[in-house]
N, C-alpha and C positions, 0 to 999 in steps of 0.2 A: 457501871457499863458502859453512861448515857460522857461521862465524867470521857472514861476513858477512849472514846470513840472523838470524838470535841477534839481532844490534845493530836492526838496520829489527824484529824483532818487540817487541823493547824498548820503540822508538820510537815505532810505533803505538799501545802500551800507555799511553803518556804517564811512562815509568818512564830516561827519557834527561832529565835535570836542562840549564836551560835554558848553564850553568856553564860544558854540556857542547860546549854548537852557536853560542857564538861564532867569525862567521867577525873579520877584516876583509879593510875594504877600504884602495886606496889612492886618495885622495881627489885629483883634478882641477881642479871646479872652490869658488868659493865657493855657502855658499844658499842657492836663486832662481837658481843661472846655471845650470844642466839642462837639452838640448834633451827631455831621455829624465829623470820618471817612474822612475827603478832603483830600486835597497834603496839604494841609495849615497843616491844625494841622497833617498830619504825618513829613512834617517838622519840627513841632515846637516839633514834640517826636526826631526825628533823634538830633537834636540838647540838645537835655538832653541829648543822651546818647554820644555827645563831649560834652557835660559840657558847654555848651552854652546858650541863651535868650533870645531870642525876646521877647519887653514888646507890650504891647495892643497898638498899634496907629504908632507901627515901619512897617519899611517893612520890607520879610524874601527873602532874594535868594537862586533859590534850579531849580537847573534843573529833569528832570524827568525820571529817567531811569524804571518801572515796573510798572505802577497804577492800576497794576493788578494783583501785589503779597500780599500777604500773608501777608507776617507780615508791615504793613504799613509801620515804617520806611525806611523798605526796598525797596522805592518804588523810594523817592529821592535822591538824593545826593547835598551838602549845598552846595553852592557856595563858601563860604570856603576852603573845602577838596577839590571842584574841582583848586581851582586858588592856593593849596599849593600842591600838585600832589600829595596827598595822595595816599597810598593801596589802600584807598575805592572802588576808581571811574579804578582799573585796572579791563580793559577788560569792564567798565559799557560802551552804550548804548542809546544815549535820543531812547524816547515808540516812534517807530515805528507809533505807531496806533492815538496816542498822539495827539505829533505836528503836525502828516499831521493833524486831524484834526483840533489845532486851529491854524495849515497854511489857509485851506481853509474854514473858517469861516472870518478870519486873510482877505483871497483877496478879498474876496464875498463883505459883506462892503468898503473899498476898492470899488471894480470898477460893482453892480449893478448900479449906481447911471450911466455905461455909456453902461447901459443895458444889462453883463455878470452876472449870476443870473450863482447860484452855482454847480447848476449837468454840466451850461455848463464850467466850472472851472476845474470838476473833471472828466469829460467825454474827458479836451481835446478842444471843441470847438465843441464834436458830439455833440448831443443832441434824442433822440428817441422818434422826432412827433407820437403823434397822430392821426387819423380822427375831433376827440373833436379841436385838437387844430385849427385846417382853417375852422370848419361848421363857424364860426364866421367874416369869412374874406372872403369866398365863399358868388356871390352874386348870383338868384336864378330867 
C-alpha cells in the first residue's frame, strides 16, 4: 500500500512524466464514427489534427492530460507527440483524477484476492467501520 500512495503522491506533484502514462486502446471505429466521444475517439480526432490515422483493429497510444476539457482533441496527447517532445506537450501533466482512479482499480483488482478492498487501498488501510459490519461477528 505504501508504494501505491507514494506513486499517487508523485502523480499529484507532477513528477511522473507523460511518457510513463501512455495508454493503449484498441480502435473499433474510424475517426468521427464514434457514438460516444470517449478518450479513444478524442485520440483519433487529435490524430487527424496531426495528420496521422489509426485504423480499426489497431491500437492507439496516448496519455490523458485533461479528461474534462471542452475540446475533445485537447484531452489527450499522442504517444508520438510525447516521444518526439513536440511543443504541444510543454506544461502538460497527467490528469490526476483519471490516473488515480485507474491506478486504484488496477491495484484493487490485483490485491482483492488477498483481502484488501478498494476502499482500504484508497484510505491507506484505515476503513470507517459501522455497527452493521460487526453484527454478524457478535455472539448473543
